[in-house]
C-alpha positions in Angstrom: 96.7 210.5 152.9 99.8 209.3 151.5 99.3 205.9 149.7 101.7 203.4 148.8 100.6 201.3 145.4 102.3 197.9 144.7 101.8 196.5 141.3 101.2 199.8 139.6 102.2 198.8 136.4 99.2 196.0 136.3 95.3 196.7 135.3 94.5 197.6 138.5 97.8 198.6 139.4 97.3 201.8 137.1 93.7 202.3 137.5 94.3 202.5 141.1 97.4 205.0 141.0 94.7 207.2 138.5 91.9 207.4 140.7 94.1 207.6 144.0 95.2 210.7 142.6 91.4 212.1 141.6 91.0 211.7 144.8 93.9 214.4 146.4 96.4 211.3 147.6 99.7 212.0 147.6 101.0 208.9 145.7 104.1 206.2 145.5 103.8 203.8 142.7 106.3 200.9 143.4 107.4 199.3 140.2 110.3 197.3 139.4 110.7 199.0 135.6 109.3 202.8 136.3 109.3 203.7 133.0 106.1 201.3 132.7 104.8 203.9 135.1 102.6 206.0 132.3 100.6 208.4 134.6 102.2 211.7 135.5 100.9 213.9 138.1 102.5 216.4 140.6 101.3 214.4 143.6 102.4 211.2 142.4 106.1 209.8 143.2 107.9 206.7 142.0 109.5 204.2 143.8 112.0 201.0 141.8 111.9 198.1 143.8 110.7 194.4 143.7 108.3 192.8 146.9 110.9 190.1 146.8 113.2 192.3 148.1 112.9 193.5 151.5 115.0 196.5 151.6 113.6 198.4 149.0 109.7 197.5 150.4 111.0 198.8 154.0 112.6 202.1 152.0 109.2 202.6 150.2 106.7 202.2 153.6 108.4 205.2 154.8 105.9 207.9 155.3 102.9 206.2 154.6 99.4 206.1 155.5 98.4 202.7 153.7 99.7 200.4 151.1 97.1 198.9 148.2 98.7 195.8 146.7 97.7 194.8 142.8 100.2 192.6 142.4 99.6 189.9 140.8 101.4 187.3 138.3 100.5 187.1 134.8 99.4 184.3 133.1 101.5 183.3 129.4 99.0 181.1 127.6 100.4 182.3 124.0 103.9 180.3 124.3 101.8 177.3 125.6 99.8 177.2 122.1 102.2 177.5 120.1 104.1 174.6 121.2 101.1 172.8 121.0 100.5 173.4 117.8 103.9 173.0 116.5 103.8 169.4 118.1 100.9 168.5 116.0 102.4 170.0 112.6 106.2 168.1 113.1 103.9 164.8 114.3 102.0 165.3 110.8 104.3 165.9 108.3 107.1 163.5 109.7 104.8 161.0 110.0 105.7 159.9 113.2 103.5 156.9 114.8 103.4 154.8 117.7 105.1 155.7 121.0 106.9 158.6 118.9 104.1 160.1 118.0 101.9 160.2 121.0 105.3 161.8 122.7 105.6 164.8 120.4 101.8 164.7 120.3 101.3 164.5 124.0 104.5 164.3 125.9 106.4 167.5 125.0 102.8 170.1 125.3 102.5 168.2 128.8 106.3 168.9 129.7 105.6 172.7 128.6 102.7 172.6 130.6 104.7 171.5 133.4 107.7 174.2 132.9 105.3 177.4 131.8 103.0 176.6 134.8 105.1 175.0 138.1 104.5 176.1 141.2 105.4 179.9 142.2 105.9 181.4 145.7 106.3 185.0 144.1 103.2 186.1 145.7 103.6 184.5 149.2 107.6 185.5 149.5 106.9 189.1 148.7 104.0 189.5 150.9 105.6 188.2 154.3 108.1 191.0 153.0 105.2 193.6 153.1 103.8 192.5 155.9 106.9 192.5 157.9 107.7 195.7 156.7 104.7 197.1 157.8 104.9 195.7 161.2 108.3 197.4 161.7 107.7 200.6 159.8 104.1 201.2 161.8 102.1 201.4 158.6 98.7 199.2 160.0 96.1 199.6 156.7 96.9 197.2 154.3 94.5 196.4 151.3 95.3 193.7 149.7 93.5 192.4 145.8 93.6 188.7 145.9 90.7 186.6 143.8 87.3 185.0 144.0 87.9 181.1 144.1 90.5 181.1 146.9 89.2 180.2 150.3 85.3 179.9 151.0 84.6 181.6 147.6 85.8 178.4 145.8 83.3 177.5 143.3 82.0 181.3 142.2 83.8 181.9 138.8 81.7 179.4 136.5 82.6 176.3 134.9 85.5 177.1 132.7 87.4 177.8 135.5 86.2 175.7 138.5 86.9 172.8 135.7 89.4 173.5 133.2 91.7 177.0 133.9 91.8 176.9 137.8 92.9 173.0 137.8 94.9 173.5 134.6 96.6 176.6 134.0 96.1 178.5 137.4 96.4 175.7 140.1 100.0 176.9 141.5 98.8 180.8 141.1 95.9 179.9 142.9 97.7 177.7 145.9 100.3 181.1 146.1 97.3 183.0 146.5 96.0 180.9 149.3 99.7 181.3 150.9 99.4 184.8 150.7 96.1 185.4 152.6 97.0 183.3 155.2 100.4 185.5 156.1 97.9 188.3 155.5 95.1 187.1 157.9 97.7 186.1 161.0 99.3 189.5 160.4 98.5 192.2 162.9 98.0 195.0 160.4 94.2 195.9 159.5 93.7 194.1 156.6 91.3 194.0 153.5 91.3 191.4 151.3 89.6 192.0 148.0 88.5 189.3 145.7 87.3 190.2 142.2 85.8 188.0 139.8 87.4 187.7 136.7 88.9 190.9 135.3 87.8 193.1 132.9 89.0 196.4 130.9 85.6 198.0 131.3 85.0 201.5 132.8 84.6 202.0 136.4 80.7 202.0 136.9 80.6 202.6 140.7 78.1 200.1 140.5 78.6 196.7 141.4 77.8 194.2 144.3 79.7 193.2 147.3 80.5 191.2 150.3 78.2 188.9 148.6 77.7 185.2 150.0 80.4 182.6 149.7 77.8 180.4 147.8 75.9 182.7 146.4 76.1 181.9 142.4 73.5 184.6 140.9 77.1 186.8 140.3 77.7 187.6 137.1 81.6 186.5 137.8 83.3 189.3 136.1 84.2 192.9 137.2 86.2 195.7 135.8 89.9 196.4 136.8 88.4 200.3 137.0 85.9 199.4 139.4 87.9 197.0 141.8 89.9 200.1 141.9 87.3 202.3 142.8 86.2 199.4 146.0 90.0 199.0 147.0 90.6 202.8 147.5 86.9 203.0 149.4 88.3 200.6 151.9 90.8 202.9 152.9 88.5 204.8 155.0 85.7 201.8 155.8 85.7 199.6 158.2 82.8 197.5 156.9 85.2 195.1 156.0 88.0 195.3 158.0 89.7 191.9 158.6 87.4 190.3 156.0 87.5 189.1 152.4 84.5 190.4 150.7 84.1 189.4 146.8 83.5 192.1 144.2 81.7 191.3 141.2 78.7 192.6 138.6 
């Protein structure tokens, strides 16, 4: 099968490329920076492009049988932590008190939080291009990685994510994923939206749970990127989850 893999330089994307080649597929890795595609193989070709550029998406789709998307948005926590620490140090060693002290200790970190994690539409806008190009070229099968915590799976990632990380750091990213899923569901494609739990760099075990009820709290709420890739590749020929949003977790 000729496969186009989007987000090929990310953790799940790299696992998809490697496992797809192992299974004998002809793989096109789609990447903004081709030098970041580390795998080499006779059946691998690399297409330079950006999902926000419709032309590059359509060009990469020609001759493909299916598309797998592992496109994500990297959450950078380091800069925010550095700003918070710096502000506390400045306030302490300059002896700032009163309104000025509160501004440096709390106001500046809050402003940094708003700037660093502002509203994004990269996933939804890029998915709009992907869906449009697939419908135009005639490629029907689309397997897309999303996340637990979206749609009817809200609350399945555990207390830390439900009450801290999603409301504070991931709110805008998750809103973009909601919009992304809506676009896919409204398309004419043969789609499967895969919602993995918290991603780890563990090995491929092929032992995981999928399609569990949205109210199921017994899951471990974590899964390796390698196992997510294993599940996504299985959806290329399995219709059990066609037009559905299965969760995947240990």
